[in-house]
N, C-alpha and C positions, 0 to 999 in steps of 0.2 A: 838330606833328611834330618840331619842333626840341627841344621839352621831352622828348618820348619818346626821341629820339636820345641826348640827354645822360644820361637816366635809364638807358637800356640800356647805355651806355658805363660808367656807374658800377657797374652790376650785374655786368657781365662782368669788370671790373677786380677787383671784390671777390671773385668766384669764383676767378679765375686767381691772385690773390695768395696764397691759402691752398693751397700745394702738397700738404700732407698730405691735406686733404679731397679734392682733385682726384685724387690717386693712389688714394685709397680708393674713390671713386666709379667710377673706370675699371677698376681692377685687381680689386677684390673681386668684382664681378659676373662677371668672366671666370673667376675661380677657382671660383666657385660653379657656373657653367654647365658647367664641365669635370667637376667632381666629383659634383654632385647626380644627373645622369642615371645614373651608375654605381650609385648606391645605390637610386634610385627605379625599380627594375625589378620589375614585378609578375609576370613570367614565373616560374612555380614549377618548380624543378628540385631534384634530390637529396632527394626526400621519403623520410624514413627509414621503413622498414617491417620489422615483425617477423612471421615466418612460422612457424606451428605446423603441421607436416606429420604428421598422424596416419595417413596412408595408406602413405607410403614406397613408392610405385610409380612406374613410368616416366611415367604420365599426370600424377601430381601434380608430378613433377619438371619435366615439360614446362611446366606452368602456372607454376611458380616461375621457370623460365628465361625464359619469355615476359614476366613482370613485370619482372625485373631487366634484361632486354635492351632494354626500351623507352627507357631513358635518363632517365626521370623519377623512378625509384625507386632507393633505395640500401638494400640488405639489411643490416640491423644485427644480426641474430641469429636463431637457431633455438631459441626456447624450447620446453621439453618440454610445456607445457600452455598452454591459453588464458588461465588466470589469470596465469601468468608473463608472457605477452605483454601483458596489460592493465596489469600492474605496470610494464612498460617504457614504456608510453604515459603512465602517471601520473608516472613519473620523468623524462619528456621525453627518453627514450632512443630513442623511436620515435614517429612521427606517425600511423602506421596499424598495425593488427594484423589479420592474416588467419589464419583457421583452416581448414585442409583436413580434412574429417572422415575418419574411418576408413571403409574400404570405398568410397572415393570412385570408384576405377576400376570396381569391381564393379557399383556402382549405376548408373554411366553405361552400362555394357554391358547390364545386365539391364532397367533401368527407364527408360533414356534420360534420366535427370534426377538431379540431386543439388544440394545447397546448400553454399555456403561462408559462413562468418561473418566479417564485417568490422567492426572498431571504428575510429573516426576521432577523433583529438584535434581538437575544434572550438574550442579557445581562440583559435587564429588562423584566423578564418573564411575568408579568401581561400585559404589553403593547404589547409584542410579541404575546401572545395568543389571546388577544382581537383584535389586528390589523389583524392577520391572519384570525380570524373568520369573522370579518367585510368584509375583502376582498373576502373571500370565498362566503359569502352571495351575494355580489354585482356581482361576476362572475356567480353565479347560476341564478340570476335574469336576467342578460344580456343574458345568454344562453337561458332562457325561452322566452325572448323578440324576440331574433333572430329566434327561431323556430316558434313562432307565426307569425312573419312577413314574413318568407320565405316559410313556409309550405303551399302547395296548399289547398284551402278550400275543405272540405269534404261535399258533398251534401247528406243529409239524410232526410228522411221523418219526423222524430221527433228528438228532442234534446236528445243527449246521457245523461245518468244519471251522475251527478257530485256530489262530496262531497265538500262543502264549509266549511272552518275552520275559525272561528273568535276567537281571543285570547283576554283575558283581564287580567290585573294585579290586584291581590288582595292586599288589605292593603296599597299598595303604588302605586296607578294607574299611576302616572307620573314619577315613578322611581327616586324620589328625594332622592339623597344619604344622605342628611342631616337628613332625618327622620331615617335613619339607624345608623348614626354615633353619633349624638348628645346624645341620651340616653346612649350609651356606654361610651362616653367621660365624661359625668357627673358622671358615676359610678367610673371611674378612679380618678377623682378629689376628690370625697368623700373618696375613698380608701386611697389616699395619706394623707389626713387630719387625718382620723381616726387612721391609723396605726402609722404614724410618731409622731403626737402630743401626743397620749396616751403613746407612748414609751418614749418620752422625759420627760414626767411629773414626773414619779417616779425617773428617772435618775437625773433630776434636783434637786430633794429632796436629793439625795445622794451627789451630788456635793456641794450643799449648806450646808450640814451637818444637815439639819432639819429632815432627816430620822431617826436619832438616837433618837430624842425626841419622834417621833411617835412610834418607836420600844419599848420604855420603858413605853408607855402609855397603858391604859387598853382597847384600841380599838382592836376589833377582826379583824382577817385577812380579812375575807369576807366583813366586813363593810368597811374596808379601801379600798379594791378593788372596791366595789360599789361606794364609794365616789369619786374615781378616774375616774370611767367609766361614770357616769351620766352626768357630765358637757360636755364632748365631744360628748355624745349621743345627747344632746340638740344642740350643735354647728353643728353637722353633719346634723341634721334636718333643721337647718337654712340655711346652705350652699346648701342643696338639694333643698329647696324651692326657694332660689334665682336662682339656676340653671334652674329650671322649668320656672320661670318668664323670665329669659334671653332667653331660647329656644323659648318661645312664642313671645317675642318682636322682636328678631333678625331673627328667622327662621320660625316663624308662626307655631310652633309645639304645638299642643294641644292634650294631651293624650286622646285616644279614650275610654280607660277603666276608672274604678272608681279610684279616688284619694285615697280613703281609702285603696284599695288594694296596691297601690304604697307605701303609708306611713307605712302600717303594714309590708310590705316586707322590707322597709328601716330599720325599728327598729330591725328586726331580723338580717339583714345584718350588721348593726352597732354593734350589740351585738357580732357577730363573729369577726369582724375586730378590734374592741377595745380590745377584748380578746387577739388577736394576738399581738397588740401593748403592752399591759400590760405584756404579757409573754416575749416579747423581752426585756422589761425594767428590768425584774427580772434577766436576764442573763448578762446585761451590767452594767458597772460601770461608764461610761462617756457618754456624749451626742454624742460624735464622734462615739463611738462604736454603740450606738443605731441608729444613722443616717445611718451608713454603712450597718447594718443588715436590717434596714427598706427598704433602697434602693434595697437591694438584692431581697427581697420578692416582692416589688412593681414592679420592672422591669420584673420579671418572670410573675407576674400576668398580666401586660400590654401586654406582648408578647404572652401569651398562653391562655388567658381567652376568646378569641373570639372577641376582640375589632376590630382588623383589618383583621383577617382571621378566617375562620370557624373552629370550633373545630372538626367537623365531618370529615374534610379533613386530620386531623392529624393521625399518626399511632396509633394503638390500645393501645400500652403501654403509649403513651402520653395522650390519652383520659382518661385512668385510673388514671393518675396523676391529670389531670385537674379537675376531679370530686371532688377532695379534696380542690379545690380553691373556696372560697366563691364568689369572683368577677365573676367567670364564671356562677354561678347560678343567681346572681343578674342582670347581663347583659342580660341573656335570659328573666328574668322576666320583665325587663324594656322594652325590645323590644316587648314582647308579650302583655303587658298591653298598652303601648303607641301606637303601630301600630294595634294590633288585638282586643284590648278591652277584654283581657282574665280576668277571675275571679279567685277566690280562688281555685276552683276545678281544673282549668287548671295548676296552678303553685304550687299545693300542694307538689309535689315531690321536687321541688327546695327549697321551704320553709323548708321542713323537713330536707333536706340536710344541709342548712345553720344553722338551729337550732342545729343540732347534732354537727356540726363543732364548732359552737360558744360555746356550753356547754363543749366540750372537752378542748378548748383553755382556757376558763375562769377557769374551775376547775384546770387545769394544772397551770395557773398563781397563783391561790390562794395557791395551795400546794407548789409551788416553791418559793413563797415569804417567805423569812426567817425572822421571827419576834421573838424577844426574849421573848415576853410575850404571 
């Protein structure tokens, strides 16, 4: 224990001595946490639409007004033909093009049916899917309004039975996308710090030549690894705390669940990610190699761990791989605790998975660290 105490003192002094790196580790994640949720907003608004009105009646104008009044669409022009509307889509001047046929009102009155043509720019898949869905809902509502307005009243002795449906949003009543993104982005920032800085630490000892002095000392391998892990564990907790405070100050996000659950999960998560960083450092001889390998894993984690897209929508083989990623489990824990108020019973499976992954990585790092004594 005495050896571990002196080793920890040496590591903390080494970290605190470098003011520039310390400021970068503390300030950079806060700036990213403040800015990234503003950009990572998948709620689609201001979809550009071009309308070709070949009917020019009050009914067609009502349909156009209903589309523009929804708040999701922005009318960019009234082209004279459907071909001109498609040209606007091809030139990225419009995301959607809709053509209202001639005799639109007359066919609705005489035949109770008519068709409108819609073209959607599907290069940006998310915007295309949501834009098409929004427009479909508006057309269905317009269709229901027309039927109600033109259908002759039915005189009956008593009101026919009806089923009324009222929907409510659980956990995020106002569909605030920041509540979904901020917890996940905070996980990615802690991930980058834990994996990269712990990987750089041992490699820096190699480049400075001080690793040779440690190798010939009577320090056990596991004591050396623990001494390298604990300071960044503390630093990760500090960054996580600052992130929670920033989320509260800038986005008004207050975790519904118990903070004890969050911090207990954080310690298990840092245990696994610091193990990955230490393992990377045992295979690398320079900081450049450690940086490249760390970026390789961090990019995969960010793209596949459910930060921006749901893991459930991935192919089964990809889901099987993602199960081995500690960030995927901690992101789910963060969202469950922050939004739903989940407790230890609800997240026990994710905690166990992170603990097993962390144990494997840290044991691997200890065994792989080549020490002469």
